[in-house]
N, C-alpha and C positions, 0 to 999 in steps of 0.2 A: 439441284437448283438450276443448273444449266439446261436441263431437259425441258423445263417449262418456260425459260426466258425467251427462247426462239419463238414458240407459239404465242406468247404474251405480246411480244413486239409486233408480230405479224397481225395479231388481233387488234392491237392499238392502231397500227397503220391503216388497217381496213376500216376500223371504226372512224378514224379521222377522215379518211377519204369519203366515207358515207356521209359524215357530218358536213364536209365541204360541198359535196354534191347536193345535199339537202339545202344548205344555205344558198347555193347557186340557183337551184330550182325555185326556191321560195322567193328569191329576189326577182328572178325572171317572171314568175307568175304575178308578183306584185306590180312590176313595171307594166306588164301587159294589161293588168286590171286598171292601173292608173291611166294608161293611154286610152283604153276603151271608155273609161269614165270621162276623160277630157273630151274625146270626140263626141260623146253623147251630150255633154254640157255645151260645147260649141254649137252643135246642131240645134239643140233646144233653144239656145240663146238667139240664133239666127232666125228660127221659126217664129219666136215671139216678137222679135224686132220687125220682121217682115209683116206679121199680122198687124202690128200697130201702125206701121208706115202705110200699108194698104188701106187701113181703115181711114186714116187721114186723107189719103189720096182719093178715096171714094167720096168723102165729104167735099173736098176741094173741087173735084170734077163736076159736082152738082151745081156749082156756082158759075154763072155766066158773068165773068168779071167786067167785061166791057159794058154790058147792059146795066150791071149794078153801078158802075161808075157814072154812067149816063143818068141814072135815077138820082144819085147823090148830087150830081151837078145841077139837075133840075130842082131838087129841094133847096139847094143854096140859092138858086135864082128866084125861086118862088117865095121863100120865107126869109124875111129879114132877121138877122141874128141867129139863124140856124147854125148849129155846130154838130158835126157827126160825132158819134160816140160808139166806136167799134167794140165788139165783145172780145174777151180774151180767148185765145185758142184753148181747146180742151187740153187737160193735163195729159202728159205723156207718161202714163203710169209704168209701162214696161221699161221704157228707156230710162226713166228715173231710177227704177229698181236695179237696173243692170249697168248703169253708166260707169261704175267703178271697176267693171270687168271688161270694158270695151277692148282691151288689149288681147283678149282671147280670140277675137274675130280673125278670120283669115285676112291677110294684108290687102288684097284687092277690094275687100268689102269695107274696111275701116275708113278709107278715104272718102268714099261716097256717102257713107252713113254719117261721118263727121260733118261733111258739107251740108247735108240735109239738116242735121241737128243744129248747126250754127245758124243756118238760115231761119230755122224755126225760132231759135232763141232771139235772133235779131228782130223778128216780127213781134214776139212777145214784148220786147223792150220798146219797140215802136208803138205798139198799142198802149203801153203804159204812158208814153209821152202824149198820145192823142187823147187819153182819158183824163189827163191832168188839167186842172183849171186854167193853166197858162195857155193851153191850146185853144180853148174857147175864146180867149182874149185876142188871139191873132186875127189878122185880117182875113177876109173870105178867100182872097187869092192864095194866101200862104197856106191856109187850111186845105184848100183844094189841091195845092201842089203837094203837100204832105200826104194827102189821101191817095193821090195818083201814085206816089212812091210806094205807098202801102200796097196798092193793087199790084204794082210791078213786082214787089217782093213776094206776094202771094203766087203770082204766075211762075216766078222762079222756083218757089217751093214745090209747085206741081212737078216741074222738071227734075228737081233734086229728089223728090219722092219716087218718081219713075225710075231714075237711074239707080237709086238705092234698092228698090224692089227687084230690078233686073239683076243687079250684082248679087243680091242674096239668092235669087233663083239659080243663077249660074253656080254660085258657091255650094248650094245645096244639091246641085246636079239633078234638078227635077223641073218639070214644067208645072206651072201654077195651075191649080184648079180654077183659078179666077182669071185666067188669060182671056181677054176679050179685046176687040178693037178699041173700045172706049178707053181702056187703061193702057193700051199699046204695050203690053208686057210680053207679047209673043216673040218679038224680035230678039235675037241674041245680043 
């Protein structure tokens, strides 16, 4: 019996070591896979957010806010009882879908994206107020004052969108295919 106890113990020790090595390697491979998957998820998330922000920025840059405000002021002056009725901003489909995972973004990106998102949300709420029946009952001066505030909020949204797009570009470590002087996204 003692002749096979030595080899059996050696075999058990070797088997145990191989099992431990297998567990270690399996864990290491799993961790690497999870890290790679997380990096891909963060990158995909940033790319989708950047596309949505750029889309809105493109739309905002097509508006001459000062000329638009002048036209609205002229309508108020020309038409008694006129009340502006702004449209709602387009839905933020990507941001809505991913808002519960905003924490996965890199830290430098979270700040500017949240600023952008909060400004956009404030504009949505302001539009709701201006579409309410009570707004139409306000005096012309008060309506125009509120509409001027709305225009200033839109101008700030343009800047917040630019900052967000730049931060996302830096985080992604690439130059945008859409860099052009109009968007001013080329500067670091």
